[in-house]
C-alpha positions in Angstrom: 122.3 -12.9 248.9 123.2 -12.5 252.6 124.7 -15.2 254.8 121.3 -16.0 256.4 119.7 -16.7 253.1 122.5 -18.9 252.0 122.5 -20.9 255.2 118.7 -21.2 255.0 118.8 -22.4 251.4 121.5 -24.9 252.2 119.6 -26.1 255.3 116.3 -26.6 253.5 117.9 -28.3 250.5 119.7 -30.7 253.0 116.4 -31.4 254.7 114.7 -32.1 251.4 117.5 -34.5 250.4 117.4 -36.3 253.8 113.6 -36.7 253.6 113.9 -37.8 250.0 116.4 -40.5 251.0 114.2 -41.6 253.9 111.3 -42.1 251.5 113.5 -43.6 248.7 111.7 -46.9 248.7 108.3 -45.7 249.9 105.6 -44.6 247.5 103.2 -43.4 250.2 101.4 -40.2 249.6 102.0 -40.6 245.8 99.1 -38.7 244.3 98.7 -37.8 240.7 98.1 -34.1 240.4 94.4 -33.6 239.7 94.3 -31.6 236.5 91.6 -29.1 235.9 90.4 -28.6 232.4 93.0 -27.1 230.1 92.7 -23.5 229.4 94.3 -21.6 226.6 96.9 -18.9 227.2 99.4 -17.0 225.0 102.0 -19.7 225.6 99.7 -22.7 224.8 97.4 -24.9 226.8 98.0 -25.1 230.5 96.7 -27.4 233.3 95.9 -26.0 236.7 97.8 -28.0 239.3 96.4 -27.8 242.8 98.3 -29.1 245.8 95.9 -28.9 248.7 98.5 -30.4 251.1 100.7 -27.3 250.6 97.9 -24.7 249.9 99.3 -23.8 246.5 98.4 -24.0 242.9 100.0 -23.1 239.6 99.5 -23.5 235.8 101.5 -26.3 234.3 102.6 -25.9 230.7 101.6 -28.5 228.1 105.1 -30.1 228.4 104.2 -31.3 232.0 100.4 -31.6 231.7 100.8 -35.2 233.2 102.6 -33.8 236.3 102.5 -36.0 239.4 103.7 -35.2 242.9 104.5 -36.8 246.3 104.0 -34.7 249.4 106.4 -35.5 252.3 106.8 -34.0 255.7 110.0 -32.2 256.5 109.3 -32.6 260.2 109.6 -29.2 262.0 110.2 -27.5 258.6 106.9 -27.9 256.8 106.1 -30.1 253.8 107.5 -30.5 250.4 106.1 -31.7 247.1 108.4 -33.7 244.9 107.5 -33.6 241.1 107.7 -35.9 238.1 105.4 -36.7 235.2 103.6 -39.9 234.2 105.5 -39.8 230.8 108.9 -39.7 232.5 108.0 -42.4 235.1 106.8 -44.6 232.3 110.2 -44.5 230.7 112.1 -45.1 233.9 110.5 -46.0 237.3 113.3 -44.3 239.1 112.1 -41.1 237.6 108.9 -41.0 239.7 107.9 -38.1 242.0 109.2 -40.1 244.9 112.7 -39.3 243.8 112.4 -35.6 243.0 112.9 -36.2 239.3 112.1 -32.7 238.0 112.1 -30.5 241.1 110.6 -30.0 244.5 109.1 -27.1 246.5 108.9 -26.8 250.3 106.3 -24.6 252.0 107.2 -23.2 255.5 105.1 -21.0 257.7 106.6 -18.0 259.5 107.8 -20.0 262.6 109.3 -22.8 260.4 111.0 -20.1 258.3 112.5 -18.4 261.3 113.5 -21.8 262.9 115.2 -22.8 259.6 117.3 -19.7 259.9 118.4 -20.7 263.4 115.9 -18.4 265.1 117.5 -15.3 263.6 115.5 -12.1 263.6 116.4 -11.5 260.0 114.1 -13.0 257.4 116.6 -13.3 254.7 116.2 -12.4 251.0 112.9 -13.3 249.5 110.8 -12.3 246.5 107.1 -11.7 246.3 106.7 -14.1 243.3 108.5 -17.1 241.9 111.1 -15.9 239.4 111.9 -18.6 236.8 115.1 -16.7 236.0 116.2 -17.0 239.6 114.4 -20.0 241.1 116.7 -20.4 244.1 115.5 -17.3 245.9 112.8 -18.1 248.5 109.3 -16.7 247.7 107.2 -15.0 250.4 103.6 -15.5 249.4 100.9 -14.5 251.9 101.9 -16.1 255.2 104.2 -18.8 253.7 107.7 -19.1 252.4 108.2 -21.3 249.4 111.6 -22.8 248.5 112.3 -24.4 245.2 114.8 -27.3 244.9 116.0 -28.4 241.5 115.8 -32.0 240.4 117.7 -34.4 242.6 120.0 -35.6 239.8 119.6 -37.6 236.7 117.1 -40.4 237.2 118.2 -42.5 234.2 121.2 -43.1 232.0 119.7 -43.3 228.6 119.9 -40.2 226.5 116.2 -39.9 225.6 115.1 -40.1 229.2 117.7 -37.7 230.4 116.7 -35.2 227.7 113.0 -35.5 228.7 113.9 -35.1 232.4 115.8 -31.9 231.7 113.1 -30.5 229.4 110.4 -31.2 232.0 112.5 -29.8 234.8 112.8 -26.5 232.8 109.0 -26.6 232.1 108.4 -27.0 235.8 110.5 -23.9 236.6 108.7 -21.9 234.0 105.3 -23.1 235.2 106.1 -22.2 238.8 106.1 -18.6 237.6 102.3 -18.7 238.0 102.6 -20.1 241.6 100.1 -18.7 244.1 98.7 -19.6 247.5 95.0 -20.1 248.1 93.3 -19.4 251.4 90.6 -22.0 250.3 93.3 -24.6 250.0 94.7 -23.8 253.4 91.3 -24.4 255.0 91.4 -28.0 253.6 94.9 -28.8 255.0 
């Protein structure tokens, strides 16, 4: 990973945490993910999660079929979706998507991507698809750059909630392997 990629990743993660802190007590834009009908796959039933605000979609595994998200602006650096689940939030309100309980993704366009790197001509290291084995490498999908940020820390202290949070965070990473952009979604932004 070159220096530009490391700086970009640190910069975007810092922005996500700053924005997350700003919205700590705000539940605005909290929208449950609108699940499509479940479809069967080799790994079990999945739910299509569509996030029109970011122009992306992916298939959520059955472990996170009740996925929720909150979309927040990162100012000049695009938008981010913070994830949780209804089941996790029911156990502990501090585990809602407002707090990045199981992970977050930011979507940047070409200019935002370049600006996030300090205007460097280099584009940094990216991959053409989300790799669950290496989730911290930015993804270059179509015209966008997608950056994953792991859960913002433990959202509860009891063991059962912590175990559920960790299992669902892992299920999110695995589910993001099906991440794709949609030109139809971009038209609705």
